[in-house]
C-alpha positions as CSV (number, residue, x, y, z in Angstrom):
1,M,119.1,96.7,101.3
2,P,118.6,95.9,97.6
3,I,115.3,97.0,96.3
4,D,114.4,93.3,95.6
5,T,115.1,92.0,99.1
6,C,112.0,90.9,100.9
7,P,111.3,93.3,103.8
8,L,109.4,90.5,105.6
9,C,112.0,87.7,105.8
10,N,115.0,89.3,104.2
11,S,115.3,86.7,101.4
12,N,116.8,87.6,98.0
13,L,114.6,84.9,96.4
14,T,112.2,87.5,94.9
15,K,110.9,88.1,91.5
16,S,108.9,90.8,89.7
17,F,105.2,89.9,90.2
18,H,103.3,92.7,88.6
19,R,103.9,96.2,87.1
20,D,101.3,98.9,86.5
21,S,101.7,102.5,85.2
22,Y,102.7,103.6,88.7
23,R,105.0,101.1,90.3
24,E,106.3,97.6,90.3
25,Y,105.5,94.7,92.7
26,F,107.8,91.8,93.9
27,K,106.9,88.5,95.4
28,C,109.1,86.6,97.7
29,S,109.6,82.9,96.9
30,D,110.4,82.1,100.6
31,C,107.6,83.7,102.5
32,D,105.1,84.7,99.8
33,F,105.0,88.3,100.8
34,V,104.2,90.8,98.0
35,F,105.8,94.2,98.3
36,V,106.5,97.5,96.6
37,P,110.2,98.3,96.4
38,I,111.3,101.3,98.3
39,I,111.9,103.5,95.2
40,Y,108.1,103.7,94.8
41,H,107.2,104.6,98.4
42,L,105.7,107.9,99.1
43,S,107.6,110.5,101.0
44,E,106.5,111.0,104.6
45,K,105.0,114.4,103.6
46,D,102.9,112.8,100.8
47,E,101.9,109.9,103.1
48,R,100.8,112.2,105.8
49,A,98.8,114.3,103.2
50,R,97.0,111.1,102.1
51,Y,96.1,110.1,105.7
52,D,94.9,113.6,106.4
53,T,92.1,113.0,103.8
54,H,90.8,110.0,105.7
55,N,87.5,110.7,107.4
56,N,87.7,108.4,110.4
57,N,84.9,109.7,112.6
58,P,84.1,107.9,115.9
59,E,80.4,108.9,115.4
60,D,80.1,107.3,112.0
61,D,78.2,104.1,112.5
62,R,79.4,102.6,109.1
63,Y,83.0,103.0,110.3
64,R,82.2,101.4,113.7
65,N,80.6,98.5,111.9
66,F,83.7,98.1,109.8
67,L,85.9,98.0,112.9
68,S,83.6,95.5,114.6
69,Q,85.0,93.0,112.2
70,L,88.1,93.1,114.4
71,L,86.6,94.1,117.7
72,D,84.1,91.4,118.1
73,P,86.4,88.4,117.7
74,L,89.1,90.2,119.8
75,L,86.7,90.6,122.8
76,E,86.3,86.8,122.8
77,K,90.1,86.4,123.2
78,I,91.1,89.0,125.9
79,P,90.3,88.9,129.6
80,K,88.3,91.6,131.3
81,N,90.3,94.6,132.6
82,A,92.9,93.9,129.9
83,S,95.1,96.8,128.7
84,G,96.1,97.3,125.1
85,L,97.7,99.4,122.5
86,D,96.1,100.7,119.3
87,F,99.1,100.9,116.9
88,G,98.5,103.2,114.0
89,S,95.4,104.8,115.6
90,G,95.0,107.4,112.8
91,P,93.6,110.8,112.6
92,G,90.3,109.8,114.2
93,P,90.9,107.1,116.9
94,T,87.8,105.0,117.0
95,L,88.7,101.3,117.7
96,S,90.4,102.4,120.9
97,L,87.2,104.3,121.9
98,M,85.0,101.2,121.2
99,L,87.4,99.1,123.4
100,E,87.2,101.7,126.2
101,E,83.4,101.6,126.0
102,C,83.8,97.8,126.6
103,G,85.8,98.4,129.8
104,Y,89.4,98.2,128.4
105,S,92.2,100.7,128.8
106,V,94.0,101.5,125.6
107,D,97.1,103.5,124.7
108,L,97.6,105.1,121.3
109,Y,100.4,105.2,119.0
110,D,100.6,106.7,115.5
111,K,103.7,108.1,113.9
112,F,101.8,111.1,112.5
113,Y,98.9,111.7,115.0
114,A,100.0,110.2,118.4
115,R,103.8,109.8,118.5
116,N,104.1,108.5,122.0
117,D,107.4,106.4,122.2
118,V,106.6,105.7,125.9
119,V,104.3,102.8,124.7
120,F,107.4,100.9,123.6
121,E,108.5,100.7,127.1
122,K,105.3,98.9,128.3
123,Q,103.7,95.5,128.2
124,Y,100.2,94.9,126.9
125,D,97.6,92.2,127.0
126,F,96.5,93.0,123.4
127,I,97.7,95.1,120.4
128,T,95.4,96.2,117.5
129,A,96.7,97.2,114.1
130,S,93.7,98.1,112.0
131,E,94.5,98.9,108.3
132,V,98.2,99.5,109.3
133,V,100.5,96.6,108.3
134,E,100.0,97.2,104.5
135,H,101.6,100.6,105.1
136,L,104.8,99.5,106.8
137,N,108.1,100.0,104.9
138,Q,109.9,97.8,107.4
139,P,107.2,95.3,108.3
140,I,109.4,92.7,110.1
141,V,111.0,95.4,112.3
142,E,107.7,96.9,113.4
143,L,105.9,93.6,113.7
144,N,108.7,92.1,115.8
145,R,108.6,95.1,118.0
146,L,104.9,94.8,118.6
147,M,105.2,91.2,119.5
148,S,107.9,92.0,122.0
149,L,105.4,94.3,123.8
150,L,102.8,91.5,124.3
151,K,102.6,89.7,127.6
152,S,102.5,85.9,127.5
153,N,99.1,84.9,126.0
154,G,98.8,88.3,124.6
155,V,97.0,88.8,121.3
156,L,98.1,90.8,118.3
157,A,94.9,91.6,116.2
158,I,95.5,92.7,112.6
159,M,93.0,94.1,110.0
160,T,94.3,94.1,106.5
161,Q,93.0,92.7,103.2
162,I,94.6,89.3,102.8
163,L,95.9,88.4,99.3
164,T,94.1,85.1,98.5
165,P,94.7,82.9,95.4
166,Q,91.3,83.9,94.2
167,I,92.2,87.6,93.8
168,D,93.1,88.9,90.4
169,F,96.0,91.1,91.4
170,E,95.9,93.2,88.3
171,K,92.3,94.2,89.1
172,W,92.6,94.3,92.9
173,Y,91.5,97.6,94.3
174,Y,93.5,97.3,97.4
175,K,96.9,97.6,95.6
176,N,95.9,100.8,94.0
177,D,96.3,102.9,97.2
178,P,99.8,104.4,96.7
179,S,100.4,104.1,100.6
180,H,99.8,100.4,100.4
181,I,103.2,98.8,100.0
182,G,103.0,95.3,101.5
183,F,100.4,92.6,101.0
184,F,100.1,89.5,103.2
185,S,99.0,86.0,102.0
186,E,98.0,83.3,104.5
187,K,101.4,81.7,103.7
188,A,103.2,85.0,104.7
189,L,101.1,85.2,107.9
190,S,102.1,81.5,108.6
191,F,105.7,82.5,108.2
192,L,105.2,85.0,111.0
193,S,103.4,82.5,113.1
194,K,106.3,80.0,112.9
195,K,108.9,82.8,113.5
196,W,107.2,83.9,116.6
197,Q,106.0,80.5,117.7
198,A,102.5,82.2,118.1
199,E,99.2,80.7,117.3
200,L,97.6,82.1,114.1
201,C,93.9,82.5,113.9
202,V,92.4,83.7,110.5
203,I,89.1,85.1,111.3
204,S,88.2,86.3,107.8
205,E,89.9,87.5,104.6
206,R,90.4,90.8,106.5
207,V,91.1,89.9,110.1
208,V,93.8,87.7,111.6
209,M,95.1,87.3,115.2
210,F,98.4,86.0,116.7
211,K,98.3,84.6,120.2
212,K,101.9,84.8,121.9
């Protein structure tokens, strides 16, 4: 795939959007996705080393409060006794623990910390992806796979910082993490909604949900 092909919709109608001292960013004219070309992606070793520095402690009340931004609206959308998948659960799984405390069963998957491919053979009532989608180097491949795992009326709950028109990209802190390589606007999220024929609910500038 050419470096300027959009990894979300595969369009070649992309153009350079921004460049800083570390890398370049492209924007898709079709789906509005902003992405970092593959030549600037971290190696898996460097990516893992960066994640290893994350201090995601289930006993940290501040971290729990942060995750509640996704948890609370999700609880309103899923039935009791639902089963789910926490995709990209990280080095200190916490969201899954919070869900289990609410009575839900949750499987874990993380390519570095919980590589359990059995999850891709199952079906779920809900899937969470907290601070994950901005890291995906093949976002449409991974997101299509997640949607295929959802039961009818299932919910895909995503936490990521949405790129809004009000954001000054040059000064935006979120782009400065070298492991962040894809940035979703509401238009890009709407592209996915239409592609999947799924209901899109924008909860906040950080939390969105798709209902299958």
